[in-house]
N, C-alpha and C positions, 0 to 999 in steps of 0.2 A: 542275453540269457538271464533268467530270473533266479534268484537264490531261493532255496527251499523255505526260508523263513520270511521272505518278503510277502506282504499283503498283495492281493490281486485287485486291480481296478477293472470293473465290469461296467459296460454301458448296456443297459437294457432299453430297447426300443419296443415299447409295449403300449397298446391302446386300451387295455383292460386294467382298471385300477385293482381289481381283485387278484388278477394273475400277476400284476406287478408286485403287489404286497407279498404274495406267497413266494414268488421267485426271489425277491430281495431278501426276505427273512431266511429262506433256505440257503442261499449262497453266502450270506453274511455269517450264518451260524456255522458254516463249514470250517471257518477259521477266523478267530477274532482279528479284526483289522481289515478283512476283505471289505471293499466298498463297492456298492452298486449305485450307480447314477441312473436315474430313470428319465427318459424323454418319451413324449407321447406320439410323435409322428416323424416322418422322414425329414421335414424341414427343420425341426428342432434337433434331430440327430446330426444333421450337417452343420448347424450352427454350433452345437456342442463340440463336435470333432474338429471344427476349424477355429474354435475358441473365439467366436464372434461376440463383440460387446453388444449390448451391455450385460447380458445375462450369463455369458459363458466364457469370458476372457480368462478366467482362472480354472477352467475345467481341466481335470486330469486327463492324461492320455490313457485310454483304456488298453488293457492287455487282451481283452476279449469283448466282442460285441455279440449280444444275444438279440436277434432280430425277430420280432414277433408282430408282424403287420400283415394285413390281408394282401397288400400289394408290395411285398418285400423286395421283389426283383428290381424295381426301379431304383430303390435306394442301394441295393447291393451293387448294381451296375455303376452307380455314381462312386461308391466307395472304392471299388476295385480298379477304376480308371484313374483315381487320384494318387499321384506318386507319394504323397505324404501319409496316405491312409491305407493303401492296398495291402500292406503286410499284416494289418490287424486281423486276427482270425475272426471269422463271422460264422456263428452257428444260427441257422434259421430254425425257429421253433414255431410251428404253425399247425392249424387244424386242417389245412388243405393238403391232401396227399395225392392230388391229381398228377398223373404221370408227366404231363407236359410242364406243369409248374415245377415239379421236382427236377426234371432234366434241365429246365431253364436256369434254376438256381445253381446247379452244378456247372452249367455252361458259363455262368457268371462268376465262378470260382468260390462258391460257398464252401466252407470247410466241412460242414455237415448239415444235414436236413433231418429234423426230428419232429415226429408227429406229436402234437400237443393233445393229451387226453382231455375228454370232457369232465371226467370224474376228478374232484379235487384231490382225493387221496392218491390216485394214480398220477396226477399232475405233479404232486410233491415228490413222488418216487422218481419220476423222470428228471425233475430238476436236481434231485440228489445225485442221480447218475451223471448228469451234466457236470455238477460240481466235482464229483469224484474224478472224472476224467480230465476235464479242462483245467481245474484248479488244483488237482492233486497228482496227475500222472504226466500231463503234457508239459514240456518246456516251452513256455511262451516267448515270443521275440523280445519282449521288454524294450525299454526306451532309455 
């Protein structure tokens, strides 16, 4: 269980530099000390989460994963079958709202599936709502 005063570690898996910047700034602004680590693809995400050298041996264990990749379900499946990683909540943030993709994400135990708006202002509003809920309301598993 996390204490209300503890900063939150977020892993953002995002292949858009602009979206990564907006998301990181918004989440870190939610509360001083919150930290967002960004990786650009599924392979880096797994290296980060498994703390693989040389780049990630000191990576923090995230309290929350924001997964924003075109093919997020392959990574989601890998995370949820790993006994060391499966409890980390995963919020899928994507532009794809196809019913089959959405159902597949939930079948793979995504904790939520959020449509990513095209408009930058709307995107920030959605990220603020994510921050409010996941970093303000939810009690995360903690490590």
